[in-house]
FIVO-272378 format. One line per 8 residues: for each residue x, y, z of N, C-alpha, C, O. Coordinates in nm, 3 decimals. Layout:
<dodos>
X:Y:Z:X:Y:Z:X:Y:Z:X:Y:Z | ...
</dodos>
This chain:
<dodos>
1.010:-2.269:1.809:0.894:-2.343:1.766:0.932:-2.448:1.660:0.876:-2.557:1.658 | 1.027:-2.413:1.574:1.068:-2.507:1.468:1.123:-2.637:1.527:1.099:-2.745:1.473 | 1.198:-2.626:1.638:1.252:-2.747:1.701:1.138:-2.837:1.749:1.144:-2.959:1.734 | 1.037:-2.777:1.806:0.923:-2.853:1.855:0.849:-2.921:1.740:0.812:-3.038:1.749 | 0.829:-2.848:1.633:0.760:-2.904:1.516:0.838:-3.024:1.462:0.780:-3.129:1.436 | 0.967:-3.008:1.444:1.049:-3.118:1.391:1.053:-3.237:1.488:1.056:-3.352:1.446 | 1.054:-3.207:1.617:1.053:-3.313:1.718:0.930:-3.402:1.700:0.941:-3.524:1.707 | 0.816:-3.341:1.677:0.694:-3.420:1.662:0.680:-3.479:1.522:0.627:-3.590:1.508
0.725:-3.409:1.420:0.716:-3.464:1.284:0.804:-3.587:1.266:0.776:-3.673:1.183 | 0.910:-3.593:1.343:1.002:-3.706:1.334:0.957:-3.819:1.428:1.036:-3.871:1.506 | 0.830:-3.854:1.418:0.772:-3.957:1.504:0.709:-4.064:1.415:0.620:-4.034:1.335 | 0.754:-4.189:1.429:0.710:-4.293:1.335:0.568:-4.345:1.354:0.506:-4.391:1.258 | 0.515:-4.338:1.477:0.383:-4.396:1.499:0.318:-4.340:1.626:0.378:-4.260:1.698 | 0.195:-4.383:1.652:0.119:-4.332:1.766:0.186:-4.365:1.900:0.185:-4.283:1.992 | 0.243:-4.483:1.911:0.308:-4.522:2.037:0.428:-4.431:2.065:0.449:-4.389:2.179 | 0.506:-4.402:1.962:0.621:-4.313:1.980:0.574:-4.171:2.012:0.636:-4.101:2.092
0.463:-4.129:1.950:0.408:-3.996:1.979:0.365:-3.988:2.126:0.390:-3.888:2.193 | 0.301:-4.092:2.174:0.258:-4.095:2.314:0.379:-4.084:2.407:0.374:-4.011:2.506 | 0.485:-4.155:2.376:0.606:-4.148:2.458:0.664:-4.007:2.458:0.705:-3.956:2.563 | 0.667:-3.944:2.341:0.720:-3.809:2.334:0.634:-3.711:2.413:0.686:-3.627:2.486 | 0.502:-3.722:2.400:0.413:-3.633:2.474:0.430:-3.652:2.624:0.434:-3.555:2.699 | 0.439:-3.777:2.668:0.456:-3.805:2.811:0.590:-3.756:2.864:0.600:-3.717:2.980 | 0.692:-3.759:2.780:0.824:-3.711:2.821:0.828:-3.559:2.829:0.897:-3.502:2.914 | 0.756:-3.494:2.740:0.763:-3.349:2.729:0.665:-3.276:2.819:0.696:-3.168:2.871
0.547:-3.333:2.839:0.439:-3.264:2.910:0.406:-3.330:3.043:0.425:-3.450:3.060 | 0.357:-3.249:3.136:0.309:-3.303:3.263:0.170:-3.363:3.241:0.105:-3.331:3.142 | 0.124:-3.448:3.331:-0.012:-3.502:3.318:-0.117:-3.390:3.309:-0.215:-3.402:3.236 | -0.097:-3.282:3.384:-0.192:-3.170:3.380:-0.192:-3.103:3.243:-0.298:-3.066:3.192 | -0.074:-3.087:3.184:-0.066:-3.025:3.051:-0.134:-3.113:2.946:-0.201:-3.062:2.856 | -0.117:-3.242:2.957:-0.183:-3.335:2.865:-0.334:-3.326:2.881:-0.408:-3.324:2.783 | -0.379:-3.320:3.005:-0.523:-3.307:3.032:-0.579:-3.179:2.973:-0.689:-3.179:2.917 | -0.505:-3.069:2.986:-0.548:-2.941:2.929:-0.557:-2.948:2.777:-0.650:-2.894:2.718
-0.462:-3.012:2.715:-0.465:-3.027:2.569:-0.586:-3.109:2.526:-0.652:-3.077:2.427 | -0.616:-3.215:2.600:-0.732:-3.297:2.569:-0.861:-3.217:2.585:-0.953:-3.231:2.504 | -0.867:-3.133:2.687:-0.985:-3.049:2.708:-1.002:-2.950:2.593:-1.113:-2.926:2.547 | -0.891:-2.893:2.547:-0.898:-2.800:2.434:-0.947:-2.870:2.308:-1.023:-2.813:2.230 | -0.904:-2.993:2.288:-0.953:-3.069:2.173:-1.103:-3.098:2.186:-1.175:-3.096:2.087 | -1.149:-3.124:2.309:-1.293:-3.142:2.332:-1.368:-3.015:2.297:-1.475:-3.020:2.235 | -1.315:-2.901:2.337:-1.378:-2.773:2.305:-1.388:-2.757:2.154:-1.493:-2.721:2.101 | -1.278:-2.783:2.083:-1.280:-2.774:1.936:-1.389:-2.864:1.878:-1.466:-2.820:1.792
-1.394:-2.988:1.924:-1.491:-3.084:1.869:-1.634:-3.038:1.894:-1.718:-3.045:1.804 | -1.662:-2.991:2.014:-1.798:-2.946:2.046:-1.835:-2.820:1.967:-1.948:-2.806:1.922 | -1.739:-2.729:1.949:-1.765:-2.610:1.868:-1.797:-2.650:1.724:-1.889:-2.597:1.663 | -1.720:-2.745:1.671:-1.743:-2.791:1.535:-1.878:-2.861:1.521:-1.937:-2.862:1.412 | -1.927:-2.919:1.630:-2.059:-2.983:1.630:-2.173:-2.883:1.648:-2.290:-2.919:1.646 | -2.137:-2.755:1.665:-2.237:-2.651:1.677:-2.293:-2.629:1.817:-2.394:-2.562:1.833 | -2.227:-2.685:1.918:-2.271:-2.667:2.056:-2.237:-2.523:2.097:-2.130:-2.472:2.063 | -2.327:-2.460:2.169:-2.304:-2.321:2.211:-2.189:-2.314:2.311:-2.159:-2.409:2.382
-2.126:-2.196:2.313:-2.014:-2.178:2.405:-2.057:-2.195:2.550:-1.983:-2.254:2.630 | -2.173:-2.144:2.585:-2.220:-2.159:2.724:-2.244:-2.306:2.760:-2.213:-2.349:2.871 | -2.298:-2.382:2.665:-2.323:-2.524:2.691:-2.191:-2.600:2.704:-2.178:-2.689:2.788 | -2.094:-2.565:2.623:-1.962:-2.630:2.632:-1.900:-2.602:2.769:-1.849:-2.693:2.834 | -1.905:-2.476:2.812:-1.850:-2.440:2.943:-1.917:-2.522:3.052:-1.851:-2.571:3.144 | -2.049:-2.535:3.042:-2.123:-2.612:3.142:-2.086:-2.760:3.138:-2.060:-2.821:3.241 | -2.083:-2.818:3.018:-2.052:-2.961:3.003:-1.913:-2.996:3.053:-1.894:-3.099:3.119 | -1.816:-2.911:3.022:-1.677:-2.942:3.056:-1.631:-2.884:3.189:-1.522:-2.914:3.236
-1.715:-2.801:3.249:-1.678:-2.741:3.377:-1.563:-2.642:3.366:-1.477:-2.633:3.453 | -1.564:-2.566:3.255:-1.461:-2.464:3.234:-1.528:-2.328:3.224:-1.650:-2.320:3.207 | -1.450:-2.223:3.233:-1.505:-2.089:3.221:-1.539:-2.056:3.077:-1.482:-2.112:2.983 | -1.632:-1.964:3.062:-1.671:-1.921:2.928:-1.553:-1.858:2.855:-1.544:-1.869:2.732 | -1.462:-1.793:2.927:-1.343:-1.733:2.864:-1.256:-1.842:2.800:-1.196:-1.820:2.695 | -1.247:-1.957:2.864:-1.169:-2.069:2.809:-1.229:-2.115:2.677:-1.157:-2.142:2.581 | -1.361:-2.124:2.673:-1.429:-2.168:2.550:-1.416:-2.062:2.442:-1.394:-2.095:2.325 | -1.429:-1.937:2.480:-1.415:-1.828:2.383:-1.274:-1.827:2.324:-1.258:-1.807:2.203
-1.174:-1.849:2.406:-1.036:-1.856:2.358:-1.022:-1.974:2.261:-0.955:-1.962:2.158 | -1.084:-2.086:2.293:-1.081:-2.201:2.204:-1.151:-2.172:2.072:-1.106:-2.216:1.966 | -1.261:-2.099:2.079:-1.335:-2.063:1.959:-1.250:-1.975:1.868:-1.248:-1.995:1.746 | -1.181:-1.878:1.926:-1.093:-1.791:1.846:-0.979:-1.871:1.784:-0.945:-1.850:1.667 | -0.920:-1.961:1.861:-0.810:-2.042:1.811:-0.856:-2.132:1.696:-0.786:-2.147:1.596 | -0.974:-2.190:1.711:-1.028:-2.276:1.605:-1.055:-2.195:1.479:-1.027:-2.242:1.369 | -1.108:-2.076:1.495:-1.135:-1.989:1.379:-1.003:-1.955:1.307:-0.998:-1.957:1.185 | -0.899:-1.925:1.384:-0.769:-1.895:1.323:-0.715:-2.015:1.246:-0.660:-1.999:1.137
-0.731:-2.135:1.303:-0.687:-2.256:1.233:-0.759:-2.272:1.101:-0.698:-2.300:0.998 | -0.889:-2.253:1.104:-0.970:-2.270:0.982:-0.937:-2.162:0.879:-0.942:-2.188:0.759 | -0.905:-2.042:0.926:-0.869:-1.934:0.835:-0.738:-1.963:0.762:-0.715:-1.910:0.653 | -0.653:-2.046:0.821:-0.523:-2.076:0.762:-0.521:-2.208:0.686:-0.416:-2.250:0.636 | -0.634:-2.274:0.677:-0.638:-2.402:0.603:-0.653:-2.379:0.456:-0.659:-2.474:0.378
</dodos>
């Protein structure tokens, strides 16, 4: 994990970050990461988990997993 963290921290700007993400991840993986960020944003806006699942066309388990991950992030801030 440390190698991955340093790989991304050693990035000078957004364009270089985009290049690194495209080199490292498949288009599907990038899409999944974007969807997870959408889940985080909607949760932070107070949208219910069921509504998020409906809006994004994902399973409720996916949203619940995102909710737990977001809570863990906030607990460590």
